[in-house]
C-alpha positions in Angstrom: -18.1 -13.9 -11.3 -16.6 -17.2 -10.2 -19.9 -18.9 -10.6 -19.4 -18.7 -14.3 -17.5 -21.7 -15.4 -15.1 -19.7 -17.6 -14.2 -17.1 -15.0 -10.6 -17.0 -13.9 -8.6 -14.4 -12.1 -5.0 -13.9 -11.2 -4.6 -12.7 -7.7 -2.5 -9.8 -8.9 -4.8 -8.3 -11.6 -8.3 -6.8 -11.7 -11.3 -7.3 -9.5 -13.2 -10.6 -9.2 -16.6 -11.0 -7.6 -16.9 -14.3 -5.8 -19.6 -16.1 -3.9 -18.5 -18.3 -1.0 -20.8 -21.1 -2.2 -18.9 -21.2 -5.5 -15.5 -21.9 -4.0 -16.3 -24.0 -0.9 -15.0 -27.6 -1.3 -13.1 -26.7 -4.5 -9.6 -28.3 -4.8 -6.7 -26.3 -3.6 -3.7 -26.9 -5.9 0.0 -26.4 -5.8 1.8 -26.6 -9.2 -1.4 -28.3 -10.5 -1.5 -31.0 -7.9 -4.2 -31.2 -5.3 -3.3 -30.4 -1.7 -6.8 -30.7 -0.3 -10.2 -28.9 -0.5 -11.2 -25.5 0.6 -13.1 -26.0 3.9 -13.4 -22.4 5.1 -12.0 -18.8 5.0 -10.5 -17.1 8.1 -11.3 -13.4 8.2 -10.2 -10.4 10.3 -12.3 -7.4 11.0 -9.7 -4.7 11.1 -11.8 -2.2 9.1 -15.3 -1.6 7.7 -14.9 -4.4 5.2 -13.3 -7.6 6.6 -10.3 -9.1 4.8 -9.8 -12.8 4.3 -6.5 -13.7 6.0 -6.2 -17.4 5.3 -7.6 -20.4 3.4 -8.5 -23.3 5.7 -7.8 -26.4 3.6 -9.1 -29.9 4.7 -7.1 -33.0 3.7 -8.0 -36.6 3.6 -6.3 -39.8 4.8 -5.4 -38.3 8.2 -3.1 -35.7 6.8 -2.9 -32.5 8.7 -5.1 -29.7 7.5 -3.5 -26.5 6.1 -3.9 -22.8 6.9 -2.6 -21.0 3.9 -2.3 -17.1 3.8 -4.6 -15.5 1.3 -1.7 -13.6 -0.2 -0.4 -16.9 -1.5 -3.3 -17.3 -3.9 -2.2 -17.2 -7.5 -5.4 -18.0 -9.4 -8.9 -18.6 -8.3 -11.8 -20.1 -10.2 -15.0 -22.1 -9.5 -13.0 -25.2 -10.3 -10.0 -24.7 -8.1 -7.6 -22.4 -6.3 -3.9 -22.4 -7.2 -1.6 -21.3 -4.5 2.2 -20.6 -4.4 3.8 -22.2 -1.4 6.9 -24.3 -0.8 7.3 -26.8 2.1 3.9 -27.7 3.6 5.1 -28.0 7.2 4.8 -24.3 8.2 1.1 -24.4 7.0 0.1 -27.6 8.8 -1.9 -26.0 11.6 -5.5 -25.4 12.8 -7.2 -22.0 13.1 -6.7 -20.3 16.5 -9.8 -20.3 18.8 -10.4 -16.5 18.5 -10.4 -16.3 14.7 -13.6 -16.0 12.7 -14.4 -18.8 10.2 -16.6 -17.4 7.5 -18.4 -20.6 6.6 -18.6 -22.1 10.1 -19.6 -19.0 12.0 -21.6 -16.9 9.5 -23.3 -19.1 7.0 -26.8 -20.2 8.0 -26.9 -17.7 10.9 -29.9 -15.5 11.6 -29.5 -11.8 10.7 -31.1 -9.6 13.4 -31.4 -5.9 13.7 -30.9 -3.5 16.6 -34.3 -4.3 18.0 -33.7 -8.1 17.7 -36.1 -8.3 14.7 -35.1 -11.2 12.5 -34.2 -10.1 9.0 -33.3 -13.3 7.3 -30.8 -16.2 7.1 -27.3 -15.8 5.7 -27.4 -18.3 2.7 -24.3 -17.0 0.9 -21.5 -14.4 1.2 -20.1 -12.2 -1.5 -16.4 -11.5 -1.7 -14.2 -9.5 -4.0 -10.6 -10.3 -4.9 -8.6 -7.2 -5.5 -4.8 -6.6 -5.6 -4.1 -10.0 -4.0 -6.5 -9.3 -1.2 -9.8 -11.0 -0.7 -12.5 -8.9 1.0 -16.0 -9.8 2.4 -18.5 -7.2 1.1 -22.0 -8.6 1.6 -24.1 -11.4 3.1 -26.8 -12.7 0.7 -30.2 -13.7 2.1 -32.0 -14.1 -1.3 -33.7 -16.9 -3.0 -30.8 -17.7 -5.4 -28.4 -17.9 -2.4 -30.7 -20.3 -0.7 -30.6 -22.6 -3.7 -26.9 -22.4 -3.9 -26.6 -23.2 -0.2 -28.5 -26.4 -0.9 -26.2 -27.3 -3.8 -28.7 -26.3 -6.4 -26.7 -23.5 -8.0 -27.6 -24.7 -11.5 -31.3 -24.3 -10.7 -30.7 -20.7 -9.4 -29.1 -19.8 -12.7 -32.1 -21.2 -14.6 -34.8 -19.5 -12.4 -33.2 -16.2 -11.6 -31.4 -13.6 -13.7 -28.6 -11.5 -12.2 -30.9 -8.5 -12.3 -33.6 -10.2 -10.2 -33.7 -8.2 -6.9 -35.5 -10.9 -5.1 -33.0 -13.5 -6.2 -30.1 -11.7 -4.6 -30.9 -9.8 -1.4 -27.5 -8.4 -0.3 -26.8 -6.8 3.0 -23.6 -4.9 2.9 -21.1 -5.8 5.6 -20.9 -2.1 6.6 -24.3 -2.6 8.3 -23.0 -5.6 10.3 -21.7 -5.2 13.9 -18.3 -6.6 14.7 -18.8 -10.4 15.2 -18.6 -11.4 18.9 -15.6 -13.4 20.0 -17.9 -16.2 21.3 -19.7 -16.8 18.0 -19.3 -20.4 16.9 -20.7 -23.1 14.7 -24.0 -23.4 16.6 -24.3 -20.2 18.6 -24.5 -16.5 18.0 -26.3 -14.3 15.4 -25.2 -11.9 12.8 -26.3 -8.5 14.2 -26.9 -5.3 12.2 -26.1 -1.8 13.4 -29.3 -0.4 12.0 -33.0 -1.2 12.2 -34.4 -3.6 9.6 -36.4 -0.9 7.8 -33.4 1.4 7.6 -31.0 -0.9 5.8 -31.1 1.2 2.5 -31.4 4.6 4.2 -28.0 5.4 5.7 -27.4 8.9 4.6 -24.8 9.5 1.8 -23.0 12.0 4.2 -22.5 9.3 6.7 -21.3 6.9 4.1 -18.9 9.5 2.8 -17.4 9.8 6.3 -17.0 6.0 6.4 -15.3 5.9 3.0 -12.9 8.7 3.9 -11.8 6.8 7.0 -10.7 3.6 5.4 -7.8 2.7 3.1 -8.1 2.8 -0.7 -8.8 -0.9 -1.3 -11.4 -1.0 1.5 -12.9 2.2 0.1 -13.3 0.6 -3.3 -14.9 -2.5 -1.9 -17.4 -0.5 0.1 -18.3 1.7 -2.8 -18.8 -1.3 -5.0 -21.6 -2.5 -2.7 -23.8 0.5 -3.4 -26.4 0.8 -6.0 -25.8 3.5 -8.7 -28.2 6.0 -7.2 -26.8 5.7 -3.7 -23.3 5.6 -5.0 -23.8 8.8 -7.0 -25.3 10.6 -3.9 -22.4 9.4 -1.8 -19.7 10.4 -4.3 -21.0 14.0 -4.2 -20.3 14.2 -0.4 -16.8 12.9 -0.5 -13.8 15.2 -0.5 -12.2 15.9 -3.9 -9.0 13.9 -3.3 -10.9 10.8 -2.3 -13.4 11.4 -5.2 -10.5 11.3 -7.6 -9.1 8.1 -6.1 -12.4 6.3 -6.3 -13.2 7.4 -9.9 -9.7 6.4 -11.0 -10.4 2.9 -9.7 -13.6 2.5 -11.7 -14.1 1.6 -15.3 -15.1 4.4 -17.7 -18.5 2.7 -18.2 -19.2 2.6 -14.5 -18.3 6.3 -14.1 -20.7 7.2 -16.9 -23.4 5.2 -15.2 -22.8 7.1 -12.0 -22.8 10.5 -13.7 -26.1 9.6 -15.5 -27.7 9.5 -12.0 -26.6 13.1 -11.4 -27.7 16.5 -12.6 -25.3 18.1 -15.1 -24.0 20.4 -12.4 -23.3 17.5 -10.0 -21.6 15.6 -12.7 -19.5 18.6 -13.5 -18.4 18.9 -9.9 -17.2 15.3 -10.0 -15.4 15.5 -13.3 -13.7 18.8 -12.4 -11.6 16.9 -9.8 -10.0 14.8 -12.5 -7.1 15.7 -14.8 -8.5 17.3 -18.0 -7.5 14.3 -20.1 -9.3 11.9 -17.8 -12.5 14.0 -17.8 -12.5 14.2 -21.6 -12.3 10.4 -21.9 -15.4 10.1 -19.8 -17.2 13.0 -21.6 -16.4 11.4 -25.0 -18.2 8.2 -23.8 -21.3 10.0 -22.6 -24.4 11.1 -24.5 -23.3 14.1 -26.7 -26.0 16.4 -25.4 -25.3 15.6 -21.7 -21.5 15.9 -22.3 -22.0 19.4 -23.8 -24.0 20.6 -20.8 -21.5 19.3 -18.4 -18.5 20.8 -20.3 -20.2 24.2 -20.3 -20.7 24.0 -16.6 -17.0 23.0 -16.0 -15.9 25.9 -18.1 -18.1 28.3 -16.2 -17.1 27.1 -12.8 -13.5 27.9 -13.6 -14.2 31.6 -14.1 -12.5 33.9 -11.6 -14.5 35.4 -8.7 -12.8 38.7 -9.2 -15.2 39.4 -12.1 -18.2 39.0 -9.7 -17.0 41.1 -6.7 -18.6 44.3 -5.5 -16.9 47.3 -3.8 -20.2 48.6 -2.5 -19.6 47.4 1.0 -19.2 48.8 4.6 -15.6 49.1 5.5 -14.0 51.2 8.2 -10.7 51.7 10.0 -9.9 50.0 13.3 -10.4 53.0 15.4 -14.0 53.6 14.3 -16.4 53.3 17.2 -19.3 50.9 17.3 -21.6 53.8 18.2 -20.7 55.7 15.0 -21.6 52.8 12.8 -24.8 52.0 14.7 -26.1 55.5 14.7 -25.3 56.3 11.1 -26.0 52.8 9.7 -29.1 53.7 7.6 -27.2 56.3 5.7 -24.0 54.3 5.5 -25.8 51.2 4.2 -27.7 53.0 1.5 -26.9 51.8 -2.0 -24.5 49.1 -0.7 -24.6 45.6 -2.1 -23.4 43.9 1.1 -24.9 45.3 4.3 -24.8 42.3 6.7 -21.0 42.5 7.4 -18.7 45.4 8.4 -15.1 45.0 7.1 -12.3 46.4 9.2 -9.2 47.6 7.3 -6.0 49.6 7.9 -4.8 52.7 6.0 -3.6 50.6 3.1 -6.9 48.5 2.7 -5.4 45.4 4.3 -8.3 43.3 5.6 -7.9 43.0 9.4 -11.3 41.7 10.5 -15.0 41.3 10.0 -18.1 42.0 12.1 -21.5 40.5 11.6 -24.3 43.1 11.8 -25.9 41.2 14.7 -22.7 41.2 16.7 -22.3 45.0 16.0 -25.8 45.7 17.3 -25.0 43.8 20.5 -21.6 45.4 21.1 -20.7 48.1 23.6 -21.4 51.5 22.0 -18.0 52.9 23.2 -16.0 50.0 21.9 -13.8 50.3 18.8 -14.4 48.0 15.8 -11.0 46.4 16.4 -12.2 45.3 19.8 -15.2 43.4 18.5 -14.1 42.2 15.1 -13.3 38.6 14.2 -9.7 38.5 13.1 -9.6 35.0 11.5 -11.4 36.0 8.3 -12.4 33.4 5.8 -11.6 34.9 2.4 -11.0 34.1 -1.3 -8.1 35.2 -3.4 -8.3 37.0 -6.7 -7.4 33.7 -8.4 -10.2 31.8 -6.8 -12.9 30.3 -9.1 -16.7 30.3 -8.9 -16.6 26.7 -8.0 -14.2 27.4 -5.0 -16.5 30.2 -3.9 -19.6 28.0 -4.0 -17.8 25.4 -1.9 -16.9 28.0 0.7 -20.5 29.3 0.8 -21.8 25.8 1.3 -19.2 25.0 4.0 -19.5 28.1 6.1 -23.0 29.4 5.4 -21.8 33.0 4.9 -23.9 35.6 3.0 -20.8 37.2 1.5 -17.1 36.4 1.4 -14.3 39.0 1.0 -11.8 38.7 -1.8 -8.2 39.7 -1.1 -5.0 40.1 -3.2 -1.7 38.4 -2.6 -0.9 41.1 0.0 -4.3 40.6 1.8 -5.7 43.9 0.6 -9.5 43.9 0.3 -10.3 44.2 -3.4 -14.0 43.5 -3.0 -16.7 41.1 -1.7 -18.6 38.4 -3.5 -22.2 38.0 -2.3 -23.8 34.7 -1.8 -26.6 35.3 -4.3 -24.2 36.3 -7.1 -22.5 32.9 -6.9 -25.1 30.5 -5.8 -27.9 31.8 -8.0 -25.6 31.7 -10.9 -24.4 28.3 -9.9 -28.0 27.0 -9.7 -28.9 28.6 -13.0 -26.1 26.7 -14.7 -25.9 23.6 -12.6 -29.4 22.5 -11.7 
């Protein structure tokens, strides 16, 4: 964190957590020479997490103030900000009237929820510097932030540890409504898009949707604001490609902490989206017993579904009548493993359609199966894994899924219970 005296970060490497109170009024330098002092930050709300667009630098002796793009930051510490710029003339300007000044417009404002309940006062703001971009991630309404706001940061360090939940009461920016254009130094409140008591209760599925919408850097910033339990629950709901991107951006230690919040099966699901080498690095860092359980699940999930299929199913040619199947159903279904679906095939066993038993019972007696079947059949291939089958069952809610070969011939059906009961036995 910048609040530590020895913290320094290049704008091109790593992530750096910053509190606004730590950098306000610090000198802004060019080639080691002071240009002025940081007065404010200009932000833009183009996504879920705002990005700092410019540094607003105040200067003394009547010299024009500067507006320096954040991309020109070279190094940033609690003692000063080094920028790389040439001639000052292009930067001698004032912020436009419609921009948002973080210190002027947000600090010291009341935070209110959807029902106009006052939550707290914004005493500080947390930012993260990543890949030459500075993002606003949270507002801080805690006791330590209040002390920092009054210039008593040294006292906050003495009284509160970084693990003290009362000292730092963060409200993620994802809960904050877009700031109104008429907000100013002395008017307007910071409004939340949730009720006060619901701040920590946004469902992981909804958070996953948010994370999948934004770009990678925004995604990482959002994810970093979650506590480990909430982050772990959310990670499980994200699509594999995005899971892989998020995990790749985290340190091995943080990934291990997230996996420790999950069951072995959930952890196996997460690790299975990574390249084998990456998964093994993480497993080698984990507790040996936990790693062994997770590896066993990963290995089992990769088994092919073809080994679990049954051919004891109801299948008929297209010109079979509904009446025939209805009237003879008790006999036809006897000793079958899958009786809730009727599969429609041609003379070479190509899968043409499927009929749910309920739809069959409601169909016209004289109709042919080809007239009432669903042609767009969700199926698995002979190369599909147990994990892929489990995902399809969860996604579609089917009680059985057909398995076809490369020529779409029906080779069998895998029942829900045979995958999901097996999955639960090994995963939960």
